[in-house]
SERO-4910 file (N, C-alpha, C, O; in steps of 0.05 Angstrom, whole numbers):
BEGIN
 pado doro    nc1    nc2    nc3   cac1   cac2   cac3    cc1    cc2    cc3    oc1    oc2    oc3
  Unk    A     17    -24      0      0      0      0     17     25      0     11     45    -13
  Unk    A     40     24     15     58     47     17     69     53    -11     70     77    -19
  Unk    A     79     33    -25     91     37    -51     71     47    -71     78     62    -89
  Unk    A     46     37    -69     25     47    -87     20     77    -83     16     92   -102
  Unk    A     21     85    -58     18    114    -51     41    130    -63     37    151    -74
  Unk    A     66    119    -60     89    133    -71     88    135   -101     94    155   -112
  Unk    A     79    113   -114     76    113   -143     57    134   -152     61    149   -172
  Unk    A     34    136   -138     15    157   -144     27    185   -142     22    203   -158
  Unk    A     44    188   -121     57    214   -117     76    220   -139     79    243   -147
  Unk    A     89    200   -151    107    204   -174     91    218   -196    102    235   -210
  Unk    A     66    211   -199     49    224   -219     41    252   -210     45    272   -225
  Unk    A     29    254   -187     17    279   -178     37    301   -175     32    324   -182
  Unk    A     62    295   -165     82    315   -161     91    329   -187    101    351   -186
  Unk    A     87    315   -210     94    328   -235     72    345   -247     77    360   -266
  Unk    A     49    343   -236     26    357   -247     24    386   -237      4    393   -224
  Unk    A     44    402   -242     45    429   -232     36    449   -253     23    469   -246
  Unk    A     42    444   -278     35    462   -299     19    448   -321     24    424   -326
  Unk    A      0    462   -333    -14    451   -356      2    456   -381     10    479   -386
  Unk    A      7    435   -397     25    438   -420     11    435   -446    -13    429   -447
  Unk    A     26    439   -467     15    436   -494      9    407   -501     17    389   -485
  Unk    A     -4    401   -523    -11    374   -530     14    357   -532     36    367   -539
  Unk    A     11    331   -527     34    313   -528     45    311   -556     31    313   -575
  Unk    A     72    307   -557     85    304   -583    109    286   -581    111    269   -563
  Unk    A    128    290   -599    151    274   -600    176    292   -599    175    315   -606
  Unk    A    199    280   -591    224    295   -591    232    302   -620    223    288   -639
  Unk    A    248    323   -623    255    333   -650    273    314   -665    273    314   -689
  Unk    A    290    299   -651    311    283   -664    310    254   -655    306    248   -631
  Unk    A    313    236   -674    314    208   -667    341    201   -655    361    207   -666
  Unk    A    340    187   -632    364    179   -619    376    154   -632    361    140   -646
  Unk    A    401    148   -627    412    122   -636    398     99   -622    385    103   -602
  Unk    A    400     76   -634    387     52   -623    397     46   -594    382     36   -578
  Unk    A    422     52   -589    434     49   -563    455     70   -558    470     76   -577
  Unk    A    455     82   -535    476    102   -529    480    103   -499    463     95   -483
  Unk    A    504    113   -491    511    115   -463    513    145   -455    522    161   -470
  Unk    A    504    150   -431    506    177   -420    519    176   -393    511    161   -375
  Unk    A    540    193   -389    554    194   -364    546    219   -348    548    241   -358
  Unk    A    538    214   -324    532    236   -305    556    239   -286    564    220   -273
  Unk    A    566    264   -284    585    270   -262    570    286   -241    559    307   -247
  Unk    A    569    275   -217    553    287   -196    571    296   -173    595    290   -173
  Unk    A    559    308   -153    573    316   -129    582    292   -112    597    295    -93
  Unk    A    572    268   -119    580    244   -106    598    226   -123    607    205   -113
  Unk    A    602    233   -148    617    216   -166    603    212   -192    584    226   -198
  Unk    A    613    193   -208    602    188   -234    585    163   -236    591    143   -223
  Unk    A    565    164   -253    551    139   -261    543    141   -290    540    163   -301
  Unk    A    540    118   -303    535    117   -331    509    101   -336    504     80   -325
  Unk    A    493    112   -354    467    100   -362    469     90   -390    479    104   -408
  Unk    A    461     66   -395    459     55   -422    430     57   -430    412     45   -418
  Unk    A    425     71   -452    397     75   -462    393     55   -485    409     52   -503
  Unk    A    370     42   -484    362     23   -505    336     34   -517    315     32   -505
  Unk    A    338     45   -541    316     60   -553    291     43   -556    269     53   -553
  Unk    A    294     18   -564    270      1   -569    253     -3   -544    230    -11   -546
  Unk    A    265      1   -520    249     -1   -496    228     21   -493    206     16   -483
  Unk    A    235     45   -502    217     68   -500    226     89   -519    240    108   -511
  Unk    A    220     87   -545    231    105   -566    227    134   -560    245    150   -563
  Unk    A    202    142   -553    197    170   -548    213    181   -524    224    203   -525
  Unk    A    215    165   -503    230    172   -480    260    174   -486    273    193   -477
  Unk    A    270    155   -501    299    155   -508    305    179   -526    327    191   -522
  Unk    A    288    186   -544    293    209   -562    293    236   -546    310    253   -550
  Unk    A    274    238   -527    272    263   -511    297    265   -493    308    287   -491
  Unk    A    305    244   -481    328    244   -464    353    251   -480    370    266   -470
  Unk    A    356    240   -504    379    246   -521    381    276   -526    402    288   -525
  Unk    A    358    289   -532    358    317   -538    364    333   -513    379    353   -514
  Unk    A    353    325   -490    358    339   -465    388    338   -458    399    358   -449
  Unk    A    400    315   -461    429    313   -455    445    330   -474    464    344   -465
  Unk    A    440    329   -500    455    344   -519    453    374   -514    471    389   -520
  Unk    A    430    383   -503    427    411   -497    435    419   -469    430    441   -460
  Unk    A    448    400   -455    459    405   -428    438    413   -408    444    428   -389
  Unk    A    414    403   -411    392    410   -393    397    402   -365    390    417   -346
  Unk    A    410    379   -360    412    369   -333    435    380   -317    437    374   -293
  Unk    A    452    396   -329    474    408   -314    464    425   -291    446    441   -295
  Unk    A    475    420   -267    467    435   -243    440    428   -232    430    440   -212
  Unk    A    426    408   -244    401    399   -232    406    385   -206    425    369   -203
  Unk    A    389    390   -186    391    377   -160    374    351   -160    353    349   -172
  Unk    A    384    332   -144    368    308   -138    349    315   -116    356    312    -92
  Unk    A    326    325   -123    309    339   -104    290    320    -89    277    328    -69
  Unk    A    288    295    -98    270    276    -84    285    249    -82    289    236   -102
  Unk    A    291    241    -58    306    216    -54    291    200    -32    290    208     -9
  Unk    A    280    178    -40    265    161    -22    280    134    -19    279    117    -37
  Unk    A    294    131      3    310    106      8    292     81      4    269     80     13
  Unk    A    303     61     -9    289     37    -14    268     39    -36    253     20    -41
  Unk    A    268     62    -50    249     66    -72    263     78    -97    269     63   -116
  Unk    A    268    104    -97    280    116   -120    292    144   -114    287    155    -93
  Unk    A    308    154   -134    318    182   -133    308    196   -158    309    185   -180
  Unk    A    299    220   -154    286    235   -176    299    262   -180    308    275   -161
  Unk    A    301    271   -206    311    297   -213    300    305   -240    285    290   -252
  Unk    A    308    329   -250    300    336   -277    284    362   -279    272    368   -300
  Unk    A    285    379   -258    275    406   -260    299    424   -262    316    425   -244
  Unk    A    302    439   -284    325    456   -288    328    477   -267    308    488   -257
  Unk    A    352    484   -260    357    504   -239    351    532   -247    350    550   -230
  Unk    A    348    537   -273    342    563   -284    312    563   -292    305    549   -311
  Unk    A    295    578   -278    266    577   -285    260    583   -314    240    573   -325
  Unk    A    276    600   -327    271    607   -355    276    583   -373    261    578   -392
  Unk    A    298    569   -367    303    544   -382    282    524   -378    272    511   -396
  Unk    A    274    520   -353    253    501   -346    227    507   -360    213    489   -369
  Unk    A    221    533   -362    196    541   -375    194    532   -405    173    527   -415
  Unk    A    217    531   -418    218    523   -446    214    493   -450    207    484   -472
  Unk    A    217    477   -428    215    448   -430    190    437   -417    183    414   -423
  Unk    A    178    451   -399    156    438   -384    132    433   -401    114    418   -393
  Unk    A    130    445   -425    108    440   -443    116    420   -465    100    414   -483
  Unk    A    140    410   -464    150    391   -484    142    363   -478    159    345   -474
  Unk    A    117    358   -476    107    331   -468    109    312   -492    107    320   -515
  Unk    A    115    287   -485    118    267   -506     96    245   -502     86    242   -480
  Unk    A     91    231   -523     71    210   -522     81    186   -506    105    181   -505
  Unk    A     63    172   -494     70    148   -479     83    127   -497     77    124   -520
  Unk    A    101    111   -485    112     87   -497    100     63   -484     94     63   -460
  Unk    A     97     41   -499     88     16   -487    110      5   -469    134     10   -474
  Unk    A    103    -11   -450    122    -23   -432    137    -46   -445    125    -64   -457
  Unk    A    164    -45   -444    180    -66   -455    198    -77   -433    198   -101   -427
  Unk    A    214    -59   -420    231    -67   -398    216    -63   -371    195    -50   -371
  Unk    A    227    -74   -350    214    -72   -323    230    -53   -306    254    -48   -310
  Unk    A    217    -43   -285    229    -24   -267    245    -39   -246    239    -39   -222
  Unk    A    267    -51   -255    285    -64   -236    305    -45   -224    305    -21   -231
  Unk    A    321    -55   -206    341    -38   -193    360    -26   -215    369    -41   -232
  Unk    A    364      0   -213    382     13   -231    370     22   -258    384     34   -274
  Unk    A    345     16   -262    332     24   -287    322     53   -285    313     61   -263
  Unk    A    324     67   -307    317     96   -307    291    100   -323    287     88   -344
  Unk    A    274    117   -312    246    120   -321    238    149   -318    249    163   -302
  Unk    A    219    158   -334    208    185   -331    186    185   -309    170    167   -306
  Unk    A    187    206   -293    163    213   -277    142    225   -295    149    236   -316
  Unk    A    117    225   -287     96    235   -305     72    243   -289     70    236   -265
  Unk    A     53    256   -302     28    265   -288      3    254   -301    -18    266   -300
  Unk    A      6    230   -313    -17    218   -327     -9    212   -356     15    216   -363
  Unk    A    -27    203   -372    -21    195   -400     -9    218   -416    -18    241   -414
  Unk    A     12    212   -431     24    231   -450     34    257   -436     30    279   -447
  Unk    A     46    255   -413     55    279   -398     85    279   -391     94    296   -376
  Unk    A    100    260   -402    129    259   -395    143    283   -407    138    290   -431
  Unk    A    161    296   -392    177    318   -402    206    315   -397    221    306   -415
  Unk    A    216    322   -373    244    321   -367    251    308   -341    274    302   -336
  Unk    A    231    303   -324    237    291   -298    241    261   -300    226    247   -313
  Unk    A    262    252   -286    270    224   -287    273    213   -259    276    228   -240
  Unk    A    273    186   -257    281    174   -232    295    148   -238    291    135   -259
  Unk    A    312    140   -219    326    114   -220    316     98   -197    315    107   -174
  Unk    A    310     73   -202    300     55   -182    323     45   -164    343     35   -174
  Unk    A    320     47   -138    339     36   -119    336      6   -116    355     -8   -109
  Unk    A    312     -4   -122    306    -33   -118    287    -42   -140    281    -26   -158
  Unk    A    280    -67   -139    260    -77   -158    233    -65   -153    219    -72   -133
  Unk    A    225    -46   -170    199    -33   -167    181    -41   -190    168    -24   -202
  Unk    A    180    -66   -196    165    -76   -219    135    -71   -215    119    -73   -235
  Unk    A    126    -64   -191     98    -57   -187     90    -32   -203     66    -27   -207
  Unk    A    111    -16   -212    105      8   -228    100      1   -257     91     18   -272
  Unk    A    106    -23   -265    105    -30   -294     77    -26   -306     75    -17   -329
  Unk    A     56    -32   -291     29    -29   -302     17     -2   -295     -8      1   -297
  Unk    A     34     17   -287     23     43   -279     33     66   -298     31     89   -291
  Unk    A     44     58   -321     52     78   -340     81     89   -337     86    111   -345
  Unk    A     99     72   -327    126     80   -323    145     62   -338    158     44   -326
  Unk    A    148     65   -364    166     47   -380    195     56   -378    201     79   -386
  Unk    A    213     40   -368    242     47   -368    252     50   -397    242     37   -415
  Unk    A    273     67   -400    286     69   -426    316     64   -425    330     65   -445
  Unk    A    326     57   -401    354     51   -398    360     41   -370    342     38   -353
  Unk    A    386     35   -365    393     26   -338    422     35   -332    438     39   -350
  Unk    A    428     38   -306    454     44   -297    472     20   -301    467     -2   -292
  Unk    A    494     24   -316    513      2   -321    539      6   -306    555    -13   -304
  Unk    A    545     30   -297    569     36   -281    561     56   -260    547     75   -265
  Unk    A    571     52   -235    568     72   -214    542     71   -199    534     92   -188
  Unk    A    529     48   -198    505     47   -182    510     53   -153    492     62   -139
  Unk    A    534     48   -144    541     55   -116    540     85   -111    535     94    -89
  Unk    A    546    100   -133    543    129   -131    514    137   -128    507    154   -112
  Unk    A    497    125   -145    469    131   -143    458    124   -115    442    139   -104
  Unk    A    467    102   -104    458     93    -78    466    113    -56    453    115    -35
  Unk    A    488    128    -61    499    146    -40    488    174    -41    495    191    -25
  Unk    A    470    180    -61    459    207    -63    444    215    -37    429    199    -26
  Unk    A    449    239    -28    439    248     -3    408    247     -1    394    257    -18
  Unk    A    399    233     20    370    229     24    359    244     48    337    238     57
  Unk    A    375    262     59    366    274     85    340    290     82    326    293    102
  Unk    A    334    301     59    310    318     56    286    302     45    264    313     43
  Unk    A    291    277     38    270    260     28    252    274      7    261    279    -16
  Unk    A    227    280     14    208    292     -5    200    320      4    179    330     -3
  Unk    A    217    334     19    211    360     29    211    382      7    193    399      7
  Unk    A    230    382    -12    229    404    -32    203    404    -47    193    383    -55
  Unk    A    192    428    -52    167    431    -66    171    436    -95    186    455   -103
  Unk    A    159    420   -112    164    423   -140    155    449   -152    167    460   -170
  Unk    A    133    459   -142    123    486   -151    144    507   -146    148    525   -163
  Unk    A    156    507   -123    177    526   -116    202    523   -133    214    543   -141
  Unk    A    209    498   -139    232    493   -156    227    504   -184    244    517   -196
  Unk    A    203    498   -194    196    508   -221    197    539   -222    206    550   -242
  Unk    A    188    552   -201    186    581   -201    212    595   -194    218    616   -205
  Unk    A    228    583   -175    251    596   -165    278    582   -172    299    593   -168
  Unk    A    276    558   -181    300    543   -189    319    536   -167    310    532   -144
  Unk    A    344    536   -173    364    528   -154    367    548   -131    377    541   -110
  Unk    A    358    572   -135    359    592   -113    343    582    -89    352    584    -66
  Unk    A    320    572    -95    303    560    -74    316    536    -61    316    534    -36
  Unk    A    327    518    -77    339    494    -66    364    500    -50    368    488    -29
  Unk    A    381    517    -60    406    524    -46    400    537    -19    414    533      0
  Unk    A    380    554    -18    373    568      6    360    550     27    366    553     51
  Unk    A    344    531     18    328    515     37    339    486     41    333    474     61
  Unk    A    353    476     21    363    449     22    392    448     12    398    436     -9
  Unk    A    410    461     26    437    465     16    454    440     12    474    441     -2
  Unk    A    446    418     24    462    394     22    453    375      0    463    352     -2
  Unk    A    434    383    -17    425    366    -39    449    360    -58    464    378    -64
  Unk    A    451    335    -65    471    329    -86    460    338   -113    436    342   -117
  Unk    A    479    341   -132    471    353   -158    489    343   -180    509    330   -176
  Unk    A    480    349   -205    495    340   -229    514    362   -237    506    385   -242
  Unk    A    540    355   -239    560    374   -248    561    376   -278    564    398   -290
  Unk    A    559    353   -291    560    352   -320    547    326   -330    544    307   -314
  Unk    A    539    326   -355    527    302   -367    535    302   -396    533    323   -410
  Unk    A    542    279   -406    551    277   -434    546    250   -446    545    230   -431
  Unk    A    544    249   -472    542    223   -486    570    212   -490    588    227   -498
  Unk    A    574    187   -483    600    174   -484    599    149   -502    577    138   -506
  Unk    A    622    140   -511    623    116   -527    627     91   -510    629     69   -519
***
């Protein structure tokens, strides 16, 4: 029952703004690609498999290429469940992406430990917010959360991301005030220093 409540929260917490009709990312991603995150806790690498969730993989590819995730804070960390991020620290940048909703993908992979998935606010509402599963959360599979990749290096870094604030940061405030709000109120949040596509 607890995890069902948390899963529902994954949806509701993203429903802050009303966006434009769902669409697709501008560029088709490679069938498989790797993305390395350098964080305040160290590095981890995600392997994306496009056939698992083509729309999600394409959107992520574009977000990475445009350096969207640089300086993003891991604002929601629930031990034994998942770590979430993907609201840009600059409200102006965030405003250009919060309406970039993509269409749902059918489920192919499962939400196992280390798998990366979009947070969402209902059908066809995925934009930029992501989470990585700390454990086997396959109960999310039938709730509209199709993974598009998995951590292949540095899962110990993901496990070590600071969880002291749990779910205290308010997404509406992050959207409106960006990292200024997070730095002032939650100064110990871990964050992304850089992100890049690697071979």
